[in-house]
N, C-alpha and C positions, 0 to 999 in steps of 0.2 A: 525468494532469493534476489539479492541485489547484484547488479553488474559489478565486476571488479575493476572497471575502467572509469577514469574521469573522462568526460566527453563534452566539449562545447556543443550546445544544441541538443543535448540529451532530453528525452521526454519523461524523465523521472518524475517531474512535478505533475504530469498528467496521467500517471499510472492509474489512479482511481477511476478516472473517466474511461481510459482506454480498455482496462480489463473488463469493463461492463459489456463490451462488444463481443468478447470471446464466447462463441456459441456453447461449447461444451468440450470435454475431453473426447478424443476420438477423431477430431478434425486435425488434418495436417496444417502446420503453421508455416507460412512463407513470408520472408522479409527481405526485399531486394536492396534496401538502403540500411543495412543493419546497424552500422556504427557500434555503439557500446552494447546493443541488443538488450536494452533494459527491460522491454516488454517481454521478450523471449525468456529471459531469466526469471522474470516475475511469474509468468504463466507456467513455465517448465512443461511445454507440450511433449507428448510422447513421440512425435515425429515432426521434423522441421526441415526447411531449406533456408539457409541464411546466405545472403550475397552482399557484396560491396565492391566498389571500385578501388578501395584502399588495399593495395597488395600487402603492406606490412601488417595491417589489421588481420587479414585472412591468414597470413603466415602464423601470427600469434595464436589465433583460434585453433588452427590445425595442430600446432605443437602442443598446446594445452590439452586439446582433445586426445592426443596420442599419449602424452606422458607429462603431467604437470610437475612431477617431482624433479625431472631433469631440467625443465625450464627454470624452476625455482632455485635449483643449485647454481645455474648459470647467473641468475639475478644476484645471488649472494656474493658472487665473485667480482661484481662490478664496483668501481670506486665511488665513494660518496663525495658530496660537496660540490661546490661550483666548478672547480677545475676538473673534477672527475666527470661532471655532467657534460662539459664541452668535449672531453676526450671520447666519451661514449657517443655523443652526437656526431662526432667526426668519423666514426667507423662507417665503412661501406657495408650495408646489410647484405649485399649480394656475395660478399666474401665470407660470410659467417655460416656456420651450420644452422639448421632450422631451429634448434632449441636456443642457440645463442642469439639468433635473429629475433626470436620471440622475446627473449629476456631483454634485449636492447629496447624493443618496442615498449614493453611494460615499464622499464626503468624510465625512459623518456616521458611516457605518459604520466607517471607519478611525480616527476620532478620538473617538468616544463611549466611554463607560465599558463595557469588557468585551464589546464587540460585541453589546450588547443592543438589540433593537428594541422600543420601548414607546411607546405613545401615550396621551394623556389621553382623556377622554370626548368631547372635541370632535374627536378624530382627529389632534391635533398631536403630533409627535415631541417627547418631553420628557426624553430621557436626558442626564445631565450630561456635561461634558467629562471625558475619561479622562486618567490620568497620561501624561506625554509618552512613557514607555517602552512604553505599550500601543498607541500609534497611529502606525504607519509610513505613509508616503504609499502610495496605491494602487499595486500592482504593475502597471506599464503593459504589460509583456510578457505577464503572465498574462491581462490583460483582452483583449489582441489575440488570444491563443490561445483564450480563452473565446468570442469572437465567432465564430471558425471553427466551434467545437463547437455553438454555438447555431443556426447556419444549418440544422441538421437538425431543429430543434425547433419545434413549434407551441406558442405561449404562450397560456395561458388565465388570465384574472383572474376569480376567483370561488370560491364554495364548492366543497368537494371533490367533491360530486356532479356539478357542472357539468363538471369534468375527467373524471370517470369515465364520463360519457356517451360519451366518445370511444373507450372500450375495446372492442376486438374480440377474438374467439377467437384464441388464439395470442399475444396481447400479454403483456408482462412488466410487472407493476405493483408499484412500491415505495411503501409507505405508512408515513410517519413522523408520525402525528398529534400535535397538542399534547396534553400530559398533562392528564388529569383524574383527581383522586383525592378521594374523599369524605372520607378520613381526615385529609388534610393538604394544605396549599397547596404546589404545586410550580411553580416558575417555568419557563416556556418562552417565552411571548410575551404581553405585556400589551396590552390595547387593547379597544375596543368589540367585543362579540360573542365573548367568550372561549369556548373549547371547554367543553362541558357534558355531563352524563349523557345528555341527549337526542341529542347529536351522536354519542356512542358507540353508541347504539342504531341510529342511521341508518347508522353505519359498519359495524356488524355485518350489517345487511341487505345492504349493498353487497358485503361479503366473500362472503356466501352467493351473491349474484348472479354475482360474478366467477367463483366456483368452478363454478357451473351452466353458464356459457357457455364454460368451458374456457380462461379466461385465467389465466395463472400469476401469483401474487402473493406478496410477502414483506412482513411487517409487523414493525416494531420499536416497542416501547413499554416504559416503565418497569415494572418488576416490582411489581405491586400487585393487589389483589382485582379491580378493574375489568378489568384487562388479562387476568387468568387466565380470567375469564368470557368476555371478548371472543374469546379465542384458543383456548379449550379444545378445540374441534373439531380443531384442527390441531397439537396436541401441541407447544407452544412450547418452545424451548431457553432456558435461563437463562445469560446471559453477563455476566461482570463488566466494568464500565466505569468511567470517571472522569467525575464531574460537573464542569462548567467554568463554573458560574454565580457561585460565590463571588468576591468582589473580590480576594482575595489567594490565591496558589497554596497556601499552607500550610493554608488552610481548605477546600480542595477535597477531595472524598472519593470513595472507591470505592463504587459502587452496582451494582445489577443491572438488566439489560435483558432483556426477553423478545423472542425472534425466532421468528416462526412463518411457515410457508409451506404452500402446497397442492401443492407439487411432489413428485414421487415418484422422481426420478432424479438427485438431487444427491449426489455421492459423499461419504459420511461424514456427511451431515446430513439423511438421509431423515426425514420426519415420521413 
């Protein structure tokens, strides 16, 4: 199953590598930076905890989990076209019912520029309208299927440490944190409270804790000095990937991702 969301920074291109780390059915899946949750939907685990700092994303997941048909009916009522897009973008999500709020999020995700989620300092979504070819209507069948998958998930809104509080021995944790690089600016997600060096230090503490309690984890991160320091203990693999942030496909480039895990029994990818 594919994720129903467009998402800048999605690990869709790395799914072949990432799914090879999944130990087996029967393990609970935990993802504290879930974003579009493409690995979760690909694996469809029987039990999961999904968390993210993006409140609108979590509202959408909860509404779809509860009743996708009500959400889709709300999407159908929204105006199309450039002027319609800006009128929907101007809506205050806190004034909307949960299904309407989820519909607004899905609509903006489909019709915004390049699937980017970005807010200003006031927390208002401010991504411009995308070219018509980049925004197809939400895939209704995919959203209904996603609802069934989400029935198995506990949804947590908050900092990654809040989600990781749920982890128990034997769980499988996938972490795809926002990129932080001292040497250059890398886009993943703009908004108040951007990921910083202090967050990487907290993340490193959490990885050591997960290892100590015998929870399996896999981490993906852009290849950079900070990531090598973060993941050195677990001998990360360097994997080529395509960055999908540039506005035009001809400007998108091949880059490298680091993948590290604390598992010892993955065929062909042992740390």
